[in-house]
N, CA, C and O atoms as a Tripos MOL2 file, in Angstrom:
@<TRIPOS>MOLECULE
protein
  296   295    74     0     0
PROTEIN
NO_CHARGES

@<TRIPOS>ATOM
      1 N         -19.2130   -3.2680   -6.9000 N.3       1 MET1
      2 CA        -18.5660   -2.0740   -6.4000 C.3       1 MET1
      3 C         -17.2460   -1.8830   -7.1520 C.2       1 MET1
      4 O         -16.5300   -2.8510   -7.4100 O.2       1 MET1
      5 N         -16.9270   -0.6410   -7.4990 N.am      2 PHE2
      6 CA        -15.7000   -0.3360   -8.2190 C.3       2 PHE2
      7 C         -14.4960   -0.4480   -7.2860 C.2       2 PHE2
      8 O         -14.6040   -0.1390   -6.1000 O.2       2 PHE2
      9 N         -13.3500   -0.8870   -7.8120 N.am      3 PRO3
     10 CA        -12.1650   -1.0700   -6.9580 C.3       3 PRO3
     11 C         -11.7410    0.1990   -6.2270 C.2       3 PRO3
     12 O         -11.3330    0.1320   -5.0670 O.2       3 PRO3
     13 N         -11.8320    1.3660   -6.8910 N.am      4 ASN4
     14 CA        -11.3750    2.5860   -6.2130 C.3       4 ASN4
     15 C         -12.2750    2.9430   -5.0250 C.2       4 ASN4
     16 O         -11.7860    3.5060   -4.0460 O.2       4 ASN4
     17 N         -13.5650    2.6330   -5.0820 N.am      5 LYS5
     18 CA        -14.4640    2.8820   -3.9510 C.3       5 LYS5
     19 C         -14.1040    1.9620   -2.7810 C.2       5 LYS5
     20 O         -14.1310    2.3730   -1.6210 O.2       5 LYS5
     21 N         -13.7730    0.7300   -3.1020 N.am      6 LYS6
     22 CA        -13.3980   -0.2430   -2.0790 C.3       6 LYS6
     23 C         -12.0950    0.1730   -1.3980 C.2       6 LYS6
     24 O         -11.9660    0.0600   -0.1790 O.2       6 LYS6
     25 N         -11.1330    0.6510   -2.1820 N.am      7 VAL7
     26 CA         -9.8510    1.0870   -1.6350 C.3       7 VAL7
     27 C         -10.0340    2.3690   -0.8260 C.2       7 VAL7
     28 O          -9.3740    2.5420    0.1990 O.2       7 VAL7
     29 N         -10.9050    3.2600   -1.2570 N.am      8 GLN8
     30 CA        -11.1360    4.5010   -0.5150 C.3       8 GLN8
     31 C         -11.6840    4.2190    0.8840 C.2       8 GLN8
     32 O         -11.4650    5.0100    1.8020 O.2       8 GLN8
     33 N         -12.3900    3.1070    1.0570 N.am      9 LYS9
     34 CA        -12.8900    2.7310    2.3770 C.3       9 LYS9
     35 C         -11.7590    2.3150    3.3120 C.2       9 LYS9
     36 O         -11.9450    2.2630    4.5280 O.2       9 LYS9
     37 N         -10.5850    2.0170    2.7480 N.am     10 LEU10
     38 CA         -9.4300    1.5980    3.5490 C.3      10 LEU10
     39 C          -8.5850    2.7680    4.0460 C.2      10 LEU10
     40 O          -7.6250    2.5570    4.7860 O.2      10 LEU10
     41 N          -8.9240    3.9990    3.6550 N.am     11 VAL11
     42 CA         -8.1530    5.1690    4.0930 C.3      11 VAL11
     43 C          -8.1580    5.2170    5.6170 C.2      11 VAL11
     44 O          -9.2080    5.1250    6.2520 O.2      11 VAL11
     45 N          -6.9660    5.3640    6.1890 N.am     12 GLY12
     46 CA         -6.8060    5.3620    7.6370 C.3      12 GLY12
     47 C          -6.4580    3.9970    8.1950 C.2      12 GLY12
     48 O          -6.1260    3.8760    9.3740 O.2      12 GLY12
     49 N          -6.5300    2.9520    7.3500 N.am     13 SER13
     50 CA         -6.2230    1.5880    7.7750 C.3      13 SER13
     51 C          -4.8100    1.2080    7.3600 C.2      13 SER13
     52 O          -4.2150    1.8250    6.4760 O.2      13 SER13
     53 N          -4.2880    0.1820    8.0150 N.am     14 LYS14
     54 CA         -2.9830   -0.3590    7.6540 C.3      14 LYS14
     55 C          -3.1820   -1.3520    6.5100 C.2      14 LYS14
     56 O          -4.0600   -2.2130    6.5720 O.2      14 LYS14
     57 N          -2.3540   -1.2260    5.4590 N.am     15 ILE15
     58 CA         -2.4500   -2.1170    4.2940 C.3      15 ILE15
     59 C          -1.0620   -2.6030    3.8970 C.2      15 ILE15
     60 O          -0.0480   -2.0270    4.2890 O.2      15 ILE15
     61 N          -1.0410   -3.6740    3.1130 N.am     16 GLN16
     62 CA          0.1700   -4.1500    2.4480 C.3      16 GLN16
     63 C          -0.0560   -4.0230    0.9560 C.2      16 GLN16
     64 O          -1.1560   -4.2640    0.4600 O.2      16 GLN16
     65 N           1.0080   -3.6360    0.2340 N.am     17 VAL17
     66 CA          0.9020   -3.4170   -1.2110 C.3      17 VAL17
     67 C           2.0040   -4.1860   -1.9150 C.2      17 VAL17
     68 O           3.1780   -4.0650   -1.5680 O.2      17 VAL17
     69 N           1.6150   -4.9870   -2.9190 N.am     18 GLU18
     70 CA          2.5770   -5.6750   -3.7690 C.3      18 GLU18
     71 C           2.6890   -4.8810   -5.0670 C.2      18 GLU18
     72 O           1.6800   -4.5350   -5.6820 O.2      18 GLU18
     73 N           3.9270   -4.5970   -5.4780 N.am     19 MET19
     74 CA          4.1810   -3.7820   -6.6630 C.3      19 MET19
     75 C           4.7040   -4.6490   -7.8060 C.2      19 MET19
     76 O           5.2410   -5.7320   -7.5720 O.2      19 MET19
     77 N           4.5470   -4.1730   -9.0470 N.am     20 LYS20
     78 CA          5.0840   -4.8530  -10.2260 C.3      20 LYS20
     79 C           6.6080   -4.9360  -10.1460 C.2      20 LYS20
     80 O           7.2660   -4.0070   -9.6770 O.2      20 LYS20
     81 N           7.1570   -6.0570  -10.6080 N.am     21 GLY21
     82 CA          8.5960   -6.2020  -10.7320 C.3      21 GLY21
     83 C           9.3570   -6.1590   -9.4280 C.2      21 GLY21
     84 O          10.5600   -5.8940   -9.4320 O.2      21 GLY21
     85 N           8.7010   -6.4090   -8.3200 N.am     22 ASP22
     86 CA          9.3510   -6.3100   -7.0230 C.3      22 ASP22
     87 C           8.8990   -7.4780   -6.1580 C.2      22 ASP22
     88 O           7.7110   -7.7970   -6.1060 O.2      22 ASP22
     89 N           9.8440   -8.1090   -5.4840 N.am     23 GLN23
     90 CA          9.4760   -9.2090   -4.5950 C.3      23 GLN23
     91 C           9.1710   -8.6950   -3.1970 C.2      23 GLN23
     92 O           8.7230   -9.4550   -2.3390 O.2      23 GLN23
     93 N           9.4100   -7.4210   -2.9630 N.am     24 HIS24
     94 CA          9.1810   -6.8250   -1.6540 C.3      24 HIS24
     95 C           7.7230   -6.3920   -1.5500 C.2      24 HIS24
     96 O           7.0670   -6.0930   -2.5480 O.2      24 HIS24
     97 N           7.2400   -6.3690   -0.3160 N.am     25 ILE25
     98 CA          5.8960   -5.8700   -0.0290 C.3      25 ILE25
     99 C           6.0590   -4.6100    0.8140 C.2      25 ILE25
    100 O           6.9070   -4.5590    1.7040 O.2      25 ILE25
    101 N           5.2640   -3.6180    0.5390 N.am     26 LEU26
    102 CA          5.2730   -2.3980    1.3370 C.3      26 LEU26
    103 C           4.0710   -2.4090    2.2670 C.2      26 LEU26
    104 O           2.9590   -2.7400    1.8550 O.2      26 LEU26
    105 N           4.3010   -2.0450    3.5300 N.am     27 GLU27
    106 CA          3.2210   -1.9840    4.5100 C.3      27 GLU27
    107 C           3.2070   -0.6070    5.1370 C.2      27 GLU27
    108 O           4.2550   -0.0640    5.4840 O.2      27 GLU27
    109 N           2.0170   -0.0410    5.2840 N.am     28 GLY28
    110 CA          1.8900    1.2700    5.9050 C.3      28 GLY28
    111 C           0.4310    1.6430    6.0550 C.2      28 GLY28
    112 O          -0.4670    0.8830    5.6900 O.2      28 GLY28
    113 N           0.2140    2.8220    6.5970 N.am     29 THR29
    114 CA         -1.1380    3.3400    6.7870 C.3      29 THR29
    115 C          -1.5430    4.1360    5.5540 C.2      29 THR29
    116 O          -0.8480    5.0680    5.1480 O.2      29 THR29
    117 N          -2.6760    3.7600    4.9630 N.am     30 LEU30
    118 CA         -3.1630    4.4390    3.7640 C.3      30 LEU30
    119 C          -3.6920    5.8190    4.1410 C.2      30 LEU30
    120 O          -4.6860    5.9430    4.8580 O.2      30 LEU30
    121 N          -3.0180    6.8440    3.6520 N.am     31 LYS31
    122 CA         -3.3930    8.2290    3.9640 C.3      31 LYS31
    123 C          -4.4090    8.7590    2.9550 C.2      31 LYS31
    124 O          -5.3690    9.4350    3.3270 O.2      31 LYS31
    125 N          -4.1860    8.4430    1.6530 N.am     32 SER32
    126 CA         -5.1250    8.9030    0.6240 C.3      32 SER32
    127 C          -4.9810    8.0490   -0.6280 C.2      32 SER32
    128 O          -3.9850    7.3530   -0.8220 O.2      32 SER32
    129 N          -6.0050    8.1250   -1.4700 N.am     33 VAL33
    130 CA         -6.0330    7.4050   -2.7470 C.3      33 VAL33
    131 C          -6.8220    8.2610   -3.7330 C.2      33 VAL33
    132 O          -7.7590    8.9560   -3.3420 O.2      33 VAL33
    133 N          -6.4430    8.2110   -5.0180 N.am     34 ASP34
    134 CA         -7.1850    8.9730   -6.0190 C.3      34 ASP34
    135 C          -7.8520    8.0250   -7.0140 C.2      34 ASP34
    136 O          -7.8090    6.8060   -6.8430 O.2      34 ASP34
    137 N          -8.4680    8.5890   -8.0520 N.am     35 ASP35
    138 CA         -9.2100    7.7910   -9.0300 C.3      35 ASP35
    139 C          -8.3180    6.8600   -9.8490 C.2      35 ASP35
    140 O          -8.8100    5.8950  -10.4350 O.2      35 ASP35
    141 N          -7.0160    7.1380   -9.8980 N.am     36 TYR36
    142 CA         -6.0720    6.2880  -10.6370 C.3      36 TYR36
    143 C          -5.4290    5.2440   -9.7320 C.2      36 TYR36
    144 O          -4.5100    4.5400  -10.1510 O.2      36 TYR36
    145 N          -5.9050    5.1430   -8.4970 N.am     37 LEU37
    146 CA         -5.3850    4.2490   -7.4640 C.3      37 LEU37
    147 C          -3.9360    4.5510   -7.0910 C.2      37 LEU37
    148 O          -3.2090    3.6630   -6.6470 O.2      37 LEU37
    149 N          -3.5150    5.8150   -7.2710 N.am     38 ASN38
    150 CA         -2.2490    6.2420   -6.6950 C.3      38 ASN38
    151 C          -2.4470    6.2490   -5.1880 C.2      38 ASN38
    152 O          -3.4570    6.7540   -4.6970 O.2      38 ASN38
    153 N          -1.4930    5.6930   -4.4490 N.am     39 LEU39
    154 CA         -1.6360    5.5300   -3.0090 C.3      39 LEU39
    155 C          -0.6090    6.3740   -2.2720 C.2      39 LEU39
    156 O           0.5430    6.4620   -2.6970 O.2      39 LEU39
    157 N          -1.0160    6.9940   -1.1720 N.am     40 HIS40
    158 CA         -0.1030    7.7030   -0.2780 C.3      40 HIS40
    159 C          -0.0780    6.9250    1.0280 C.2      40 HIS40
    160 O          -1.0820    6.8540    1.7370 O.2      40 HIS40
    161 N           1.0920    6.3350    1.3480 N.am     41 LEU41
    162 CA          1.2570    5.5640    2.5790 C.3      41 LEU41
    163 C           2.1040    6.3440    3.5700 C.2      41 LEU41
    164 O           3.0970    6.9690    3.1980 O.2      41 LEU41
    165 N           1.7080    6.3030    4.8220 N.am     42 MET42
    166 CA          2.4890    6.8930    5.9180 C.3      42 MET42
    167 C           3.1170    5.7550    6.7110 C.2      42 MET42
    168 O           2.5580    4.6600    6.7870 O.2      42 MET42
    169 N           4.2740    6.0160    7.2970 N.am     43 ASP43
    170 CA          4.9890    5.0340    8.1240 C.3      43 ASP43
    171 C           5.1970    3.7220    7.3700 C.2      43 ASP43
    172 O           5.0210    2.6400    7.9300 O.2      43 ASP43
    173 N           5.5730    3.8280    6.0980 N.am     44 ALA44
    174 CA          5.7480    2.6430    5.2500 C.3      44 ALA44
    175 C           7.0330    1.8980    5.6170 C.2      44 ALA44
    176 O           8.0580    2.5020    5.9330 O.2      44 ALA44
    177 N           6.9430    0.5760    5.5640 N.am     45 THR45
    178 CA          8.1130   -0.2740    5.7550 C.3      45 THR45
    179 C           8.1710   -1.2810    4.6210 C.2      45 THR45
    180 O           7.1460   -1.6520    4.0490 O.2      45 THR45
    181 N           9.3770   -1.7170    4.3050 N.am     46 GLU46
    182 CA          9.6090   -2.6860    3.2420 C.3      46 GLU46
    183 C           9.7520   -4.0690    3.8790 C.2      46 GLU46
    184 O          10.5020   -4.2370    4.8400 O.2      46 GLU46
    185 N           9.0360   -5.0520    3.3450 N.am     47 ILE47
    186 CA          9.0330   -6.4040    3.9010 C.3      47 ILE47
    187 C           9.4620   -7.3930    2.8220 C.2      47 ILE47
    188 O           8.9800   -7.3330    1.6910 O.2      47 ILE47
    189 N          10.3750   -8.3080    3.1750 N.am     48 LEU48
    190 CA         10.8120   -9.3820    2.2780 C.3      48 LEU48
    191 C          10.8190  -10.6760    3.0720 C.2      48 LEU48
    192 O          11.4990  -10.7730    4.0940 O.2      48 LEU48
    193 N          10.0730  -11.6690    2.6170 N.am     49 ASP49
    194 CA          9.9640  -12.9700    3.2820 C.3      49 ASP49
    195 C           9.5730  -12.8420    4.7530 C.2      49 ASP49
    196 O          10.1060  -13.5510    5.6070 O.2      49 ASP49
    197 N           8.6380  -11.9320    5.0460 N.am     50 GLY50
    198 CA          8.1470  -11.7530    6.3970 C.3      50 GLY50
    199 C           9.0540  -10.9540    7.3140 C.2      50 GLY50
    200 O           8.7150  -10.7370    8.4770 O.2      50 GLY50
    201 N          10.2010  -10.5130    6.8150 N.am     51 GLU51
    202 CA         11.1580   -9.7500    7.6170 C.3      51 GLU51
    203 C          11.1370   -8.2860    7.1980 C.2      51 GLU51
    204 O          11.2260   -7.9720    6.0110 O.2      51 GLU51
    205 N          11.0210   -7.4020    8.1660 N.am     52 ARG52
    206 CA         11.0190   -5.9680    7.8820 C.3      52 ARG52
    207 C          12.4480   -5.5180    7.5830 C.2      52 ARG52
    208 O          13.3410   -5.6420    8.4210 O.2      52 ARG52
    209 N          12.6490   -4.9880    6.3590 N.am     53 LEU53
    210 CA         13.9880   -4.5990    5.9390 C.3      53 LEU53
    211 C          14.3460   -3.1840    6.3450 C.2      53 LEU53
    212 O          15.3890   -2.9560    6.9580 O.2      53 LEU53
    213 N          13.4890   -2.2330    6.0090 N.am     54 ARG54
    214 CA         13.7930   -0.8340    6.3260 C.3      54 ARG54
    215 C          12.5160   -0.0110    6.3890 C.2      54 ARG54
    216 O          11.4830   -0.3700    5.8230 O.2      54 ARG54
    217 N          12.6250    1.0940    7.0920 N.am     55 SER55
    218 CA         11.5200    2.0360    7.2130 C.3      55 SER55
    219 C          11.6530    3.0840    6.1100 C.2      55 SER55
    220 O          12.7360    3.6300    5.8990 O.2      55 SER55
    221 N          10.5600    3.3620    5.4100 N.am     56 LEU56
    222 CA         10.5840    4.3050    4.2930 C.3      56 LEU56
    223 C           9.8970    5.6300    4.6170 C.2      56 LEU56
    224 O          10.0890    6.6140    3.9040 O.2      56 LEU56
    225 N           9.1070    5.6650    5.6770 N.am     57 GLY57
    226 CA          8.3890    6.8950    6.0200 C.3      57 GLY57
    227 C           7.1760    7.0990    5.1280 C.2      57 GLY57
    228 O           6.3660    6.1890    4.9540 O.2      57 GLY57
    229 N           7.0510    8.2940    4.5630 N.am     58 SER58
    230 CA          5.9270    8.6350    3.6980 C.3      58 SER58
    231 C           6.2830    8.3340    2.2420 C.2      58 SER58
    232 O           7.3070    8.8040    1.7460 O.2      58 SER58
    233 N           5.4410    7.5470    1.5490 N.am     59 VAL59
    234 CA          5.6950    7.2110    0.1450 C.3      59 VAL59
    235 C           4.4200    7.3740   -0.6810 C.2      59 VAL59
    236 O           3.3090    7.2230   -0.1720 O.2      59 VAL59
    237 N           4.6020    7.6850   -1.9550 N.am     60 VAL60
    238 CA          3.5000    7.7360   -2.9060 C.3      60 VAL60
    239 C           3.7510    6.6430   -3.9400 C.2      60 VAL60
    240 O           4.8250    6.5830   -4.5380 O.2      60 VAL60
    241 N           2.7600    5.7810   -4.1470 N.am     61 LEU61
    242 CA          2.8770    4.6670   -5.0830 C.3      61 LEU61
    243 C           1.9860    4.9250   -6.2880 C.2      61 LEU61
    244 O           0.8020    5.2260   -6.1420 O.2      61 LEU61
    245 N           2.5540    4.8070   -7.4570 N.am     62 ARG62
    246 CA          1.7980    5.0400   -8.6870 C.3      62 ARG62
    247 C           0.8420    3.8770   -8.9390 C.2      62 ARG62
    248 O           1.2430    2.7140   -8.8920 O.2      62 ARG62
    249 N          -0.4000    4.1900   -9.2010 N.am     63 GLY63
    250 CA         -1.4600    3.1920   -9.3100 C.3      63 GLY63
    251 C          -1.2390    2.1270  -10.3650 C.2      63 GLY63
    252 O          -1.6350    0.9800  -10.1590 O.2      63 GLY63
    253 N          -0.6120    2.4670  -11.5030 N.am     64 ASN64
    254 CA         -0.4530    1.4550  -12.5540 C.3      64 ASN64
    255 C           0.6510    0.4570  -12.2250 C.2      64 ASN64
    256 O           0.8410   -0.5020  -12.9730 O.2      64 ASN64
    257 N           1.3830    0.6510  -11.1290 N.am     65 ASN65
    258 CA          2.4010   -0.3090  -10.6990 C.3      65 ASN65
    259 C           1.9370   -1.1860   -9.5470 C.2      65 ASN65
    260 O           2.6760   -2.0640   -9.1030 O.2      65 ASN65
    261 N           0.7290   -0.9590   -9.0600 N.am     66 VAL66
    262 CA          0.1950   -1.7350   -7.9430 C.3      66 VAL66
    263 C          -0.4360   -3.0150   -8.4810 C.2      66 VAL66
    264 O          -1.2530   -2.9740   -9.4010 O.2      66 VAL66
    265 N          -0.0510   -4.1560   -7.8980 N.am     67 ILE67
    266 CA         -0.6350   -5.4390   -8.2770 C.3      67 ILE67
    267 C          -1.7280   -5.8560   -7.2900 C.2      67 ILE67
    268 O          -2.8050   -6.3060   -7.6820 O.2      67 ILE67
    269 N          -1.4210   -5.6920   -5.9940 N.am     68 LEU68
    270 CA         -2.3140   -6.2350   -4.9650 C.3      68 LEU68
    271 C          -2.3220   -5.3350   -3.7450 C.2      68 LEU68
    272 O          -1.2700   -4.8620   -3.3140 O.2      68 LEU68
    273 N          -3.5030   -5.0940   -3.1830 N.am     69 ILE69
    274 CA         -3.6520   -4.3290   -1.9420 C.3      69 ILE69
    275 C          -4.3180   -5.2530   -0.9250 C.2      69 ILE69
    276 O          -5.4000   -5.7880   -1.1660 O.2      69 ILE69
    277 N          -3.6470   -5.4280    0.2200 N.am     70 ILE70
    278 CA         -4.1300   -6.3430    1.2530 C.3      70 ILE70
    279 C          -4.3690   -5.5720    2.5480 C.2      70 ILE70
    280 O          -3.4280   -4.9920    3.0890 O.2      70 ILE70
    281 N          -5.6060   -5.5500    3.0640 N.am     71 PRO71
    282 CA         -5.8300   -4.9270    4.3760 C.3      71 PRO71
    283 C          -5.1540   -5.7570    5.4580 C.2      71 PRO71
    284 O          -5.1790   -6.9870    5.4000 O.2      71 PRO71
    285 N          -4.5530   -5.1040    6.4410 N.am     72 VAL72
    286 CA         -3.8570   -5.7950    7.5320 C.3      72 VAL72
    287 C          -4.7420   -5.7580    8.7660 C.2      72 VAL72
    288 O          -5.2010   -4.6980    9.1890 O.2      72 VAL72
    289 N          -4.9730   -6.9400    9.3380 N.am     73 GLU73
    290 CA         -5.7490   -7.0500   10.5760 C.3      73 GLU73
    291 C          -4.8320   -6.7340   11.7380 C.2      73 GLU73
    292 O          -3.7370   -7.2890   11.8280 O.2      73 GLU73
    293 N          -5.2600   -5.8510   12.6310 N.am     74 ASP74
    294 CA         -4.4420   -5.5140   13.8060 C.3      74 ASP74
    295 C          -4.6870   -6.4800   14.9460 C.2      74 ASP74
    296 O          -4.0840   -6.3450   16.0100 O.2      74 ASP74
@<TRIPOS>BOND
     1     1     2 1
     2     2     3 1
     3     3     4 2
     4     3     5 am
     5     5     6 1
     6     6     7 1
     7     7     8 2
     8     7     9 am
     9     9    10 1
    10    10    11 1
    11    11    12 2
    12    11    13 am
    13    13    14 1
    14    14    15 1
    15    15    16 2
    16    15    17 am
    17    17    18 1
    18    18    19 1
    19    19    20 2
    20    19    21 am
    21    21    22 1
    22    22    23 1
    23    23    24 2
    24    23    25 am
    25    25    26 1
    26    26    27 1
    27    27    28 2
    28    27    29 am
    29    29    30 1
    30    30    31 1
    31    31    32 2
    32    31    33 am
    33    33    34 1
    34    34    35 1
    35    35    36 2
    36    35    37 am
    37    37    38 1
    38    38    39 1
    39    39    40 2
    40    39    41 am
    41    41    42 1
    42    42    43 1
    43    43    44 2
    44    43    45 am
    45    45    46 1
    46    46    47 1
    47    47    48 2
    48    47    49 am
    49    49    50 1
    50    50    51 1
    51    51    52 2
    52    51    53 am
    53    53    54 1
    54    54    55 1
    55    55    56 2
    56    55    57 am
    57    57    58 1
    58    58    59 1
    59    59    60 2
    60    59    61 am
    61    61    62 1
    62    62    63 1
    63    63    64 2
    64    63    65 am
    65    65    66 1
    66    66    67 1
    67    67    68 2
    68    67    69 am
    69    69    70 1
    70    70    71 1
    71    71    72 2
    72    71    73 am
    73    73    74 1
    74    74    75 1
    75    75    76 2
    76    75    77 am
    77    77    78 1
    78    78    79 1
    79    79    80 2
    80    79    81 am
    81    81    82 1
    82    82    83 1
    83    83    84 2
    84    83    85 am
    85    85    86 1
    86    86    87 1
    87    87    88 2
    88    87    89 am
    89    89    90 1
    90    90    91 1
    91    91    92 2
    92    91    93 am
    93    93    94 1
    94    94    95 1
    95    95    96 2
    96    95    97 am
    97    97    98 1
    98    98    99 1
    99    99   100 2
   100    99   101 am
   101   101   102 1
   102   102   103 1
   103   103   104 2
   104   103   105 am
   105   105   106 1
   106   106   107 1
   107   107   108 2
   108   107   109 am
   109   109   110 1
   110   110   111 1
   111   111   112 2
   112   111   113 am
   113   113   114 1
   114   114   115 1
   115   115   116 2
   116   115   117 am
   117   117   118 1
   118   118   119 1
   119   119   120 2
   120   119   121 am
   121   121   122 1
   122   122   123 1
   123   123   124 2
   124   123   125 am
   125   125   126 1
   126   126   127 1
   127   127   128 2
   128   127   129 am
   129   129   130 1
   130   130   131 1
   131   131   132 2
   132   131   133 am
   133   133   134 1
   134   134   135 1
   135   135   136 2
   136   135   137 am
   137   137   138 1
   138   138   139 1
   139   139   140 2
   140   139   141 am
   141   141   142 1
   142   142   143 1
   143   143   144 2
   144   143   145 am
   145   145   146 1
   146   146   147 1
   147   147   148 2
   148   147   149 am
   149   149   150 1
   150   150   151 1
   151   151   152 2
   152   151   153 am
   153   153   154 1
   154   154   155 1
   155   155   156 2
   156   155   157 am
   157   157   158 1
   158   158   159 1
   159   159   160 2
   160   159   161 am
   161   161   162 1
   162   162   163 1
   163   163   164 2
   164   163   165 am
   165   165   166 1
   166   166   167 1
   167   167   168 2
   168   167   169 am
   169   169   170 1
   170   170   171 1
   171   171   172 2
   172   171   173 am
   173   173   174 1
   174   174   175 1
   175   175   176 2
   176   175   177 am
   177   177   178 1
   178   178   179 1
   179   179   180 2
   180   179   181 am
   181   181   182 1
   182   182   183 1
   183   183   184 2
   184   183   185 am
   185   185   186 1
   186   186   187 1
   187   187   188 2
   188   187   189 am
   189   189   190 1
   190   190   191 1
   191   191   192 2
   192   191   193 am
   193   193   194 1
   194   194   195 1
   195   195   196 2
   196   195   197 am
   197   197   198 1
   198   198   199 1
   199   199   200 2
   200   199   201 am
   201   201   202 1
   202   202   203 1
   203   203   204 2
   204   203   205 am
   205   205   206 1
   206   206   207 1
   207   207   208 2
   208   207   209 am
   209   209   210 1
   210   210   211 1
   211   211   212 2
   212   211   213 am
   213   213   214 1
   214   214   215 1
   215   215   216 2
   216   215   217 am
   217   217   218 1
   218   218   219 1
   219   219   220 2
   220   219   221 am
   221   221   222 1
   222   222   223 1
   223   223   224 2
   224   223   225 am
   225   225   226 1
   226   226   227 1
   227   227   228 2
   228   227   229 am
   229   229   230 1
   230   230   231 1
   231   231   232 2
   232   231   233 am
   233   233   234 1
   234   234   235 1
   235   235   236 2
   236   235   237 am
   237   237   238 1
   238   238   239 1
   239   239   240 2
   240   239   241 am
   241   241   242 1
   242   242   243 1
   243   243   244 2
   244   243   245 am
   245   245   246 1
   246   246   247 1
   247   247   248 2
   248   247   249 am
   249   249   250 1
   250   250   251 1
   251   251   252 2
   252   251   253 am
   253   253   254 1
   254   254   255 1
   255   255   256 2
   256   255   257 am
   257   257   258 1
   258   258   259 1
   259   259   260 2
   260   259   261 am
   261   261   262 1
   262   262   263 1
   263   263   264 2
   264   263   265 am
   265   265   266 1
   266   266   267 1
   267   267   268 2
   268   267   269 am
   269   269   270 1
   270   270   271 1
   271   271   272 2
   272   271   273 am
   273   273   274 1
   274   274   275 1
   275   275   276 2
   276   275   277 am
   277   277   278 1
   278   278   279 1
   279   279   280 2
   280   279   281 am
   281   281   282 1
   282   282   283 1
   283   283   284 2
   284   283   285 am
   285   285   286 1
   286   286   287 1
   287   287   288 2
   288   287   289 am
   289   289   290 1
   290   290   291 1
   291   291   292 2
   292   291   293 am
   293   293   294 1
   294   294   295 1
   295   295   296 2
@<TRIPOS>SUBSTRUCTURE
     1 MET1         2 RESIDUE 1 A MET
     2 PHE2         6 RESIDUE 1 A PHE
     3 PRO3        10 RESIDUE 1 A PRO
     4 ASN4        14 RESIDUE 1 A ASN
     5 LYS5        18 RESIDUE 1 A LYS
     6 LYS6        22 RESIDUE 1 A LYS
     7 VAL7        26 RESIDUE 1 A VAL
     8 GLN8        30 RESIDUE 1 A GLN
     9 LYS9        34 RESIDUE 1 A LYS
    10 LEU10       38 RESIDUE 1 A LEU
    11 VAL11       42 RESIDUE 1 A VAL
    12 GLY12       46 RESIDUE 1 A GLY
    13 SER13       50 RESIDUE 1 A SER
    14 LYS14       54 RESIDUE 1 A LYS
    15 ILE15       58 RESIDUE 1 A ILE
    16 GLN16       62 RESIDUE 1 A GLN
    17 VAL17       66 RESIDUE 1 A VAL
    18 GLU18       70 RESIDUE 1 A GLU
    19 MET19       74 RESIDUE 1 A MET
    20 LYS20       78 RESIDUE 1 A LYS
    21 GLY21       82 RESIDUE 1 A GLY
    22 ASP22       86 RESIDUE 1 A ASP
    23 GLN23       90 RESIDUE 1 A GLN
    24 HIS24       94 RESIDUE 1 A HIS
    25 ILE25       98 RESIDUE 1 A ILE
    26 LEU26      102 RESIDUE 1 A LEU
    27 GLU27      106 RESIDUE 1 A GLU
    28 GLY28      110 RESIDUE 1 A GLY
    29 THR29      114 RESIDUE 1 A THR
    30 LEU30      118 RESIDUE 1 A LEU
    31 LYS31      122 RESIDUE 1 A LYS
    32 SER32      126 RESIDUE 1 A SER
    33 VAL33      130 RESIDUE 1 A VAL
    34 ASP34      134 RESIDUE 1 A ASP
    35 ASP35      138 RESIDUE 1 A ASP
    36 TYR36      142 RESIDUE 1 A TYR
    37 LEU37      146 RESIDUE 1 A LEU
    38 ASN38      150 RESIDUE 1 A ASN
    39 LEU39      154 RESIDUE 1 A LEU
    40 HIS40      158 RESIDUE 1 A HIS
    41 LEU41      162 RESIDUE 1 A LEU
    42 MET42      166 RESIDUE 1 A MET
    43 ASP43      170 RESIDUE 1 A ASP
    44 ALA44      174 RESIDUE 1 A ALA
    45 THR45      178 RESIDUE 1 A THR
    46 GLU46      182 RESIDUE 1 A GLU
    47 ILE47      186 RESIDUE 1 A ILE
    48 LEU48      190 RESIDUE 1 A LEU
    49 ASP49      194 RESIDUE 1 A ASP
    50 GLY50      198 RESIDUE 1 A GLY
    51 GLU51      202 RESIDUE 1 A GLU
    52 ARG52      206 RESIDUE 1 A ARG
    53 LEU53      210 RESIDUE 1 A LEU
    54 ARG54      214 RESIDUE 1 A ARG
    55 SER55      218 RESIDUE 1 A SER
    56 LEU56      222 RESIDUE 1 A LEU
    57 GLY57      226 RESIDUE 1 A GLY
    58 SER58      230 RESIDUE 1 A SER
    59 VAL59      234 RESIDUE 1 A VAL
    60 VAL60      238 RESIDUE 1 A VAL
    61 LEU61      242 RESIDUE 1 A LEU
    62 ARG62      246 RESIDUE 1 A ARG
    63 GLY63      250 RESIDUE 1 A GLY
    64 ASN64      254 RESIDUE 1 A ASN
    65 ASN65      258 RESIDUE 1 A ASN
    66 VAL66      262 RESIDUE 1 A VAL
    67 ILE67      266 RESIDUE 1 A ILE
    68 LEU68      270 RESIDUE 1 A LEU
    69 ILE69      274 RESIDUE 1 A ILE
    70 ILE70      278 RESIDUE 1 A ILE
    71 PRO71      282 RESIDUE 1 A PRO
    72 VAL72      286 RESIDUE 1 A VAL
    73 GLU73      290 RESIDUE 1 A GLU
    74 ASP74      294 RESIDUE 1 A ASP
């Protein structure tokens, strides 16, 4: 299965995203994803060492900067 199909199945779910060059993890609800794996997260928060630093609201993440996408179990 192609990665973008797998990620598209996560739309509406809570995920964590690790970005290039950043030690922070972003967590939020995946609103949409495109063929380039650009992600639109709603209610995003920034996490460092398990501690929530700040609320970011709605964010768009460029696909070529995404390293890892982790589904969050509720």
